[in-house]
C-alpha positions in Angstrom: 0.2 0.1 0.0 1.2 3.3 -0.7 0.0 6.3 1.3 0.4 10.1 0.2 -0.9 13.2 2.1 -1.6 16.1 0.1 -2.6 19.7 1.4 -5.5 20.9 0.0 -4.9 24.6 -1.4 -8.4 25.7 -2.0 -9.7 24.9 1.2 -11.6 28.0 2.8 -13.7 27.6 5.8 -13.5 28.5 9.7 -13.2 26.3 12.6 -16.6 26.0 13.7 -15.6 25.7 17.6 -13.4 29.3 17.7 -13.9 30.7 14.2 -10.3 30.8 13.1 -9.2 29.7 9.9 -9.4 26.1 9.1 -6.9 23.7 7.2 -7.4 20.3 5.1 -5.1 17.7 3.9 -6.5 14.6 1.7 -4.6 11.5 2.4 -4.8 8.7 -0.7 -3.9 5.1 0.1 -3.1 3.5 -3.2 -3.4 -0.3 -2.9 -1.4 -3.3 -4.7 -4.6 -4.2 -7.1 -4.7 -0.6 -8.4 -7.5 0.8 -6.2 -7.6 3.9 -4.4 -9.1 5.2 -1.2 -9.0 9.1 0.0 -9.7 10.8 3.2 -10.1 14.7 4.0 -8.9 15.8 7.2 -9.8 19.1 8.1 -8.3 20.9 11.4 -8.4 24.4 13.1 -5.4 26.2 12.1 -4.8 27.4 15.8 -4.6 24.6 18.6 -8.4 24.9 20.0 -8.4 21.1 19.1 -11.1 20.8 16.8 -10.8 18.2 13.8 -12.9 16.3 11.4 -12.5 13.3 9.0 -14.5 13.0 5.8 
């Protein structure tokens, strides 16, 4: 399995907890048979602790 993580540069949102700018990244897993799976991880740009996975 190959795992790559890419920042989402066009993600424009705010943290629902504190209102600070949120950040996002995408984790892509590529399996031996060529199939892929991806997951988006969003977090607060400040350390308030908010995070979400989709």
